N, C-alpha and C positions, 0 to 999 in steps of 0.2 A: 496659413501654412506655413511658410518660410519659418512666424515667428511659433510653428510648435516644432516643428525640427532645429530650430534653436534652441529651445528651451531645451530636447533630449541633446545637442551637443552642449549643454553646459552643464545639465544634470541628468545626464545618464547614465553615470554608476550609480547614486541616491537610488535611481525609481528602480534598475536593475537588482536594487541587493529589498527594496521592500518590497517587490511583487516574488523574488524568487520565495525570500520568506514567506510572504503570505501563503506561497501552493506551499510548499513545505509544511509546513503546520496543519495542513486541510484543508484550507480554502478553495474555494472553485474558482481561482483567478490564474489562466496559463501563463508561465513568466517566458515559455520558450518565443513567443512573438518581438517580446525585450531583446531577448538574449542575439535576439537574429539582428533587429533595430542598431541596438548598442554596437555589433560586431560590425555592421555596415557602416554606422559613421565613424565609427573607428577609422576607418581608413582614412579619412582628412587630419588622423593626430587626436581627435576630440571628439567622442572621453578616449582616455587612454587604454589600448588594446588588454594592457596585464592586470590594470587597476578595472577593468569589468571582469573580468576571467579571475580576479582573484576577491573580489566583493561578492560575485555570484554563488564561489565555493563556499564563503565564509558563511553569506546567509542563507545556503542548504544543510553545512555543516549545524547553525545552530538551530534551526526549527528537525534536523534530525534527532540532533542531543537531546533536545524535550522529549520525542517520544522513546528514544531510550530508555532514561530514565523513570519515564512515565511507566515503562516497562519492569522496572528494574523493581520499582513500587509499587506499581499493581497486578505485576504478572498479566494474565488470561487472560484478566478485567477488563485492558486494555486492547487485546487484541479481539474480542469479542464486539469491542464498542462499535474497531474499525469494518469489522467486518459483515453488521450489520448492513452497511452499504454492497454487499455482493451478491448476487443473484440466487445462491444456495447459503446460506447463513449459518443451517445445522451445518457442511462441512467443510465453509472456511479456514476455520481456525487449525484444522487435525490437514488439509488439503496445502496450507500454509506453514505449517510447522516439518510439514513432512520435505517442503521443498527447501528449508533449513537445511534441513537434516543431511542431505543431499548433497549440497552443497556448500555446507559451514557459513563461517561466519566471512568466507570470503565471496559469498551473496551479496555483502555490501557493494562491494567495487562494482556490480555491475546491477546493482538495484535501480540507481538513479537511470537507467535508459529503459528499465523495464514499470511501463505502466502497472499500479495497485501496489508493486513490490517495491516500490522506493515512499512506502509508506507505512507497509508493513515488517519493512527489514530490520529497523531499528528498535522498536520495542521487542521485535523476536533477541536479536543481539541480548537487548537490555535483560528480557526475564530469560534467556540462557545462560546467563550472565558471565559472558563474552568480556574480560578484561577490557577496564576502560580502557588503556591505552593502547591495545590492538581495537579495539573499536572505533576509535580517532586515530587512527592511522590508513586502516581501510577505507573508514569512509571519506577522511579528506581526499586518498587519492582517488575512490570514486568519483567525488564532488568533483575534482582539478579537470576529472576525464572529459565528465559530463557538460563542466561550464565553458571548456576547451572547444568542445567538438561543437557546440550551437554556435558559442560566439563565433568561430574559426569558419563556420560555414557560412553565417552572416557576413564576415571578411572577406572571405574569399567569393561568394556571388553578391556584393557589394550592390552594386547598377542595377540589379532586380530587384533587390530587396527596398532599397530607394524609392522605386520607383512604386514599389505596392505602397512604400509609406508614407509616399505622396499624393495616390491615392487613395488611402485611410483616409486621411487629414481632410483630405478635396470630399468623398463619398461617405463620409463618417455616421451622418443618420442613416442614410440608407443598409451600409453595412455592419449598421448596431444592430438596424433590423432583422435583416437578413438572420445576424449571429443569433440573437435572443429568438428567432423563427426555430431554425435549426437546431438551437442548444432541447428545444420545448420539443421537438419531433426526436431528439436521443435518448430524453429523457423520457418520451410517454414508449419509444422501444423497447427500453431497458423493461419501463415497467411491465410490459407484455413479456419479454421473453423471458423475465423472474415470474410471472403467473406462470407462462406455461413450462418451467421447467419447474416450479413450482409443484403444479398438479400431476404433474408425470411419474415425481419421485416423493408421491404422496404416501406418507409411514404414518402409521397406527398408531396415537403416541394412546401411552397408558398415566392415571392421574399415579401418585403416591397411594392412596388410600386401595386402590385400587388391585395393585403390586402385593401388597402387607395380604388383602384377603389372597390374592394367589398362590403366594409364596406359603401360603399355609395350608392350601391342599393336599391333599394324598400325593398329586404329583403335580410340583408346584416349576414354573418354566424354569430354566436358567437364563438367567441377570452375565450378560456379554458386556464387559468396561471397554470401552475403545477407549477410551483417555488416553493420551501420548504421556510416557513417564515421566516429563519432564508436571507435568499437571501434576500428576501423583504427587510430589515435594510437594508443588506450595496444596497440596489439598489432600493426603494422603487418605480420606475416608471410605469407604466405599459402599456399595451394601447388600447383606449376609448373605453369604453363599455365593460373591457375584466372579467370574475366572474373569481375568486382566489378560487382555490382547492389545496392543495398540496396536494400528491398521500396519503398520510397519512388517509386524510381525505374523499376522494374517494367513501367506502363504505358507509359510512353516507349520505354521501352529495349528491349523483348521481341523486338522484330526483330534485334535480335543472335543473340540464341539460336536454333541451328541447331536444325533439325526432323530433321534426320535423324540426331543421336546422342543414346546414353544418356545421362542426367544425375543426375547428383552432388552434391547440395547440403551446400552447408560455410555451419553457420549461426554457429559459437563453435568 
């Protein structure tokens, strides 16, 4: 146990760096416990408090930068891949885009503190063409605040965190078993929640061939293109006769949608 704690004293900054980098790259490896532990051990001077904060912020910045560049390169395709993990993937892209529209690039400062947004905000900034210098400055500020907060909590509650750390090393296998069981239960609950929401929000889907046939009828349905305007910049093509209305425009443009025709919603 003492050897393990001594290892963290000697290599805590390295452990924190790679734990943060792995989590911010999207791997399911929580880094918060390592930030707290490194902060607690920094009370004795090893590892250095400033070094832990700096390396944690740097690792987060590198992870975020990869997603930012991916967003600039592949646009909404990256966002759709990330949204596949959400409860309702069909609406995830629109919801996250709406969040970024409301708060703008400033959302990058708060993103590290908000589960889910921390992985969505960088590619959103990339596909929104936020200038690199502005992205880097806002992301750096958010990362420094985030790292300072959790490392500082570990430093401030050092005795309690050290006690928990010693217990974790002493009863590591038991704690690991409980953690695995808890994670499995959490995944099952998420899957059940997703299935419940999917059934509640079930939407009849139509195939392209069916839609083509309907559009040729005497009373064709109205195709409502609900893509965000930024998506149209990336892919300006739409269906013949479609009415484009961004979700944010629906409250003021709903009168343009006829009530006497069937609707076909086009989201992506």
